[in-house]
KOLMARZA-926211 format. One record per residue: z, x, y of N, C-alpha, C in turn. Coordinates in steps of 0.05 Angstrom, whole numbers, plus 5000, padded with zeros to 4 digits. Atoms other than C-alpha are relative to their C-alpha. Layout:
ZXYZXYZXY
...
END
This chain:
496549984994029440131777501650074973
497850035030032039981710499350384989
501049625005028840821698503150115003
497449744985035441101740502649854996
497550245011040340561711500650094974
499050005016044540771651500449744983
500850275018043140261591502449865002
496750205001050839971589500449825023
500550254982049839821661498749855002
502050224997043439441655502049834975
499350185009046939051593502149835005
497750154974053038921643498749785008
501150184978048638571687497549864984
501550335017044538171639501949864989
498050125020049837891601501349845024
499650194975052137591667498249795006
502650164993044737261678500649764977
501150325021043936471659497150074982
502149925024039236451593497549965011
502549935012033936171618498250205028
501449724978032736851680499250194973
500149835023033137171615498049994985
502450135020028136801578497750205025
503249864982022437151645501150254995
499249674995026837831645498450194971
501550015011023837921581497150244998
504649875007016838101602500650305021
500149834978019338611653499350324999
500849835014019439181611501150104969
499750115033019839421533504650155009
496849915005027339711549500749755002
497650304987030038931578499049934974
501850175037025238631514502249984988
499549865016028639101473502449874997
497250084992035338951497500649694991
499550204992035138221508500149844973
501250085023032338041444501950034969
498549885023037138491400502649734992
497950185013041938111364503150035011
497949954987047938381390500149935025
501250114965045438261468500649655000
500650245014044837591437502449805009
497050214999052037331417501150105016
498449964977054737781478499749765016
500350244980052337351524499749764988
499250155005052036741479503749955009
497750095012059036751475502349975031
499749984975060436931553498049735012
500750164980055936361575501949784992
498250155025060035911516503149965027
497050064981066736041566499449965020
500550014971063136011628500149624999
500250204990060635351618501449774981
498150265025064734981563498349964983
501650085032062534571509498049865003
502450234986055334271502499549794973
500350125026052733781449497349955006
502950114998045533691435499749694983
500350305013042732991418497749915003
502950055017036232891383500049625009
499950245007033432181389496350014997
502750025010025931991360499049715009
501950304992020731601391497249954986
501750105011016231111352496450075016
502649924996010431221402497850195000
501649745007008831941402501450124970
499649845031012131991327501450305014
499049604994015632681356503949875013
497949994999022532811359501450185040
499850044979026832871434502550165000
497449904996032833361444500349965032
499550024972037033321506503050154997
496649884997043933801527500349955013
498750164983048933521552502850155001
498049854988053734011590502949874999
497050155003061633861584502150215015
497149914994065434281631501649935014
497549964993071834251651500149835035
501050094972069334101726497549895011
502850034999062733951717498849664995
500050395004059633211727498050034978
500650005024055933021669497050135002
503049915005049133471659497749864971
502450055019042333291630498550174998
503449834995037633821612498249934965
502750055019030733591568499950294987
500549845014029834101514496850044990
502649915020023234421489500550064974
499149985027022534301417497150034990
502949885010017134641380499549974976
500149995042018034431308498849715005
500550204997015133911272501549834968
498150055024019633521209496949894986
502450135018015533351140501149665001
499650235004019432781144500549695018
498750174975020532481214501550125024
498949824981025432911243502150054979
498749805010030233461227503249824997
496150035003038833491208500150155024
498349804998042133771256502950054992
497249895019047534171210502250055015
498849844992050734441261498850205022
500949854972051834931329502250145013
497849844979056035491362499350185013
500149764967056235981427496450044995
503750004988048635641442498150034972
501850045023045535631364499649854990
500650195006043335131332498849934971
501250025032041735021253499249764994
502050235012036334541237499750014973
501249955030034534361169498649734989
502850085004027633991142501449864966
499650075037031933661077500649774990
500050265014032032971077498449924964
501249955038029732750999501050254985
499349845023033733380973498150154991
502249884992026933750991501650354989
499849725008028134460953499350265016
502449794975023734870997500249965025
499350024970026334571060500450265013
499049754980026334981114502549935013
497149954984032235231153499650075026
502049824978031435421227502250065014
498449954972035835751273499549955023
501550114988034435531330502150045032
498750044982036435801406498649935035
501050114974034035361464498750075022
499849904978036435631519497550215007
502049684996031636231514497349994985
502150125011027135871465498850184983
501149805014026436321415501349914968
500150175030027836101331499850254978
501249845024027436431264500449824978
500350105020025536041206502150184972
498349845009031236281154498450044973
501749955028028736581079500749804984
500150235020028036161021503650134982
496749905007035036090986499850074979
499649815019037236460928501049874969
498650205015039835840889498449805007
501950145009034735450858500449784980
499450195024036834880808497049934998
501350114996032434650767499649694998
499750354992034733930759500849945019
499750224971035533400808503450105001
497249824981041533690856499449795029
499749974974043333620924502150155011
499049794995046834030966501450005033
498949944978051034121033499650255013
500749744982050334651094502149955022
498550094980054934801144499150405011
501249794989054335361193502450105024
499049954986058135721252500950305010
499649724995059836411290503050114987
498049815005063937021274500450105027
500049834975065237521324497250104998
501049874991059637881316496749864975
502750095012054937421275500549724995
499950225003052536851252499249844972
500250115030053036411186499649814995
501250215011049835901151500049964957
499150065029053935611079498349834984
501950135019049535301023501649854982
498450155027052834870974498549874979
501650205017048934660910500549864972
498650135025050934150862497249924985
502250135011045034080807502049804974
499350225012045833460766498749964966
502350125025043833210691499149914997
502550214998039332870661501849705004
500150265002043632260665502450005021
499550034975045732440737503050085003
497349915005053032700727499450355019
499649824987054933350768500950204980
499449755016055334010740501450155026
498849924972061234240770501850304998
499650014970063034780803496950055016
502049784984058634860859499250205001
500549654995054235390871499150105033
499549864979055235790934498350215008
500749784993051136240979500449985026
500849964978051136531043498050075021
501649815000045836691084502150215035
499149964978047637171147498350175021
502249974987043737271212499250315008
500549674989045438031225499250224976
501549885025043238231146497749844995
502450105007037937731152499849904965
500349925035039237621073502449774995
498050145019042737061024501550094989
498849905016048037240984501949834982
498850235013051836850929502850055009
497149994994059536730947501749844965
499150225021064736510894501049814997
499350244993066635870879500749874980
499550165025070635570821501749815002
498350284990074034940854498449754990
501550265001071934230827499649785017
499450204976071433930894496849905005
503250155003065433510909499949895032
501350144984062633380979498349805000
501750365006059532631000498950095001
502649964996053032730984499349855023
502050204986050332161037501450105030
498650044977055832341089498550225027
501349764985052933071117500450085023
499249924986056833221155502450195020
498449825001060833811187501150065024
499249944974065434051242501150294996
499349685004066334781261502450075031
497949844973073234971304501450164981
498249875015077935471292499950314984
501549805015073135941256499249944974
500250195034071935431189498749725010
501250195011067535001176502149724996
497950244998070534291158498249884994
502050245001066633721121502949824969
500250185019069533151079499450024965
499949945032071433191007501149904982
497650005017074533020942500450134979
500549825031076233220870501749744990
498550155008079832840818501750144990
496649884999086932960811500349944964
499250065026087233000732503450014984
496849885008095533210727500549705008
499250254990097132580759499749724993
502250315003092332020746499849835015
500350164979091931880814496749975005
503350004989083631880814499450195015
501549924990080232130858501350125027
498549864980084432560913498250075040
501149914970081732610993500150215003
498849714981081833261037498050005009
501849844981078033611092500050244974
501649725012074634261053498750145019
500649794982074534851094498250264994
500449735006070735501102500450115011
500149724984072236141134498450155004
502649945002066236341165501450335002
500349574998069837181186500750084959
499849915035073137261105498649804988
502250045014068636811081502649914967
498150195016075436381042499549714997
498850315012075335631017503449945004
497150095005081035261037500249675001
500350304993083734531043501849885019
497950174971087434071100500149754988
499250325009090833421073498549785017
501650234987088932781101502949885016
497149974993095032461150501149744979
498650135019098932041104498249634994
501850194988096131381133497249934988
503649995002087831551117500850164972
500049845017090731821043498849834986
501450205013088331241021497249795002
502650194990081830951062498250114983
503349905005075031001036498950265008
500749794971072831681061497149955004
502250114979066031341071500849835024
499850164975069831011128501850245016
499049784982071331731157499050075014
502649694994068232281195502150185017
498649864992071532861214498850085033
501049924976070733061292501550295013
497649834982073233541350500649865025
499150074978077933331399501150205025
499149714986078833851458499750284982
500149805014080834421424501149994969
498250065035084034031352497049954991
501050055016081433791296501049654993
500150365003080433011297499049854969
500850265013078932401255499849825003
500850234994076031821262499649744975
498950175033078331161212497549765011
501650274994071730631219500749724977
499350185004073429911211498149785002
503150104987066729491204499949684987
499650315002070128791180498549825016
500550294987066328181199500749855026
499150134974066728021276503250225002
497949854984072128541285499550364994
499649745001069229221282501450265030
498149844992073629841303500150254985
499149825016075930511298501750135021
498049884990082230871309500050334993
500049815008083131601320502550235000
498849805000087032181299499850215008
500449764990088832851320502050204990
499349735019091033551278502150185033
498949874980096133751342499950204993
499549685009097334391312498650074968
501450005026091934681266501050054975
499249915024093734721191503049954994
498550105013099634331199500749684988
500750285007099533641164501449845013
498150344985105733261194499049995032
500949974969102033471258497949715008
501750254994097132961252501849695014
499350204992097632351304499249835004
501950214994094031711320500549935027
499750064970091631681390499649755008
500750284978088831001408497949884979
501950095010083530441382498250045018
502150114987076630331402498449814991
502350185016073129721391497550095007
502649945013065629821377498149815000
501350304992062529261414497250205015
502349994990055029191440498750174974
501049965022052529421371500150414994
498849785002055930131375499850144973
500150065032055430401305502250264994
497349745010059731201310500950135022
499449834974063631621357498450314995
502249654997059132271369502350175008
498449814990064432641415501350025017
499250134979069532631461500050285014
499349804977069632991526502550045013
495949834996075133481558499849785017
498250274988075832841614500349844991
498850145017077732451563497549714995
502050265017070631981555499450134973
500150025035068931771483495950025005
503550074991060531911479498849804973
500550165033058631361420495949905003
502949885008051231241391499949704986
500750245008048030621371498350114972
500549865033045530721286496550015004
502549944998038530481319498650295009
501249774999037231191345500550144990
500049985025038731461286502750315004
498149714988043532231275498650115012
502149654993042332871303502050025021
498549954976048833131337501250314986
499049645003051033891346501850005014
498949984985056833971381500950394998
499749884997058834691402503650055013
END
């Protein structure tokens, strides 16, 4: 029957279908397969699904019995009860489990990069249609010891991964600035991006947040002009125009150890969580930037008691619930 329908109409019909149905329909005919697997269709369908279903959260747990990773999809629509979907995970890590870099519009970025393996695989995974690609080897490969930071996010017609590489000298001091390259799913290649600022992203934090078209990392730099020592801030990268920027902390967090902070998404806003893990009194406080980019709009919302072995806040749901996890389950969160 599809032989009698215009291609544009077929595309319009297919974009309205759920991802699991699309997986089956790739076998209908060559035309449908070429449409459904095209990058243009995937981005269009993912954007529509995201707007209908609301935010999603990917959680990973590692079971010692079978030494395997298990991934769960939590749906977070406004009028939706708490959903739970187990995902088929076809990958095997060299180091026990993958790091979830981030996700956007249904795509998840995974990195097998523990112990800073320079040849680690980076994977873009669409769990709903069970498709993935392994990114080509990066172009920046320092000979000296180094560490790197990853970020990812969707643009209007593309999905990008940004990689910042810090090389180290023989005495393990950093060579600044970092070397930066970007992978574009649309072009299928890596390319270098100019970066001349002496910013440092926390090596052991590994967290990123994608919101308002920007990737966000906790970072710091040495203030040599006013003898203030190290200054903490949020480093941003605008995925569409590929421009770096910075957002300052709220005044109350300006002198806080950056290792006690994390950046999160609260509703449609950028947020921060400050952890206070003093012996016998573990808690955290939550801040939100009510107007994106306006430093004076930082507002403290509330405190959370972290009892019962709770280690970290991982998500704020639209209904006001807060998702938290204990350290024994390991890291591994990505939010769309």
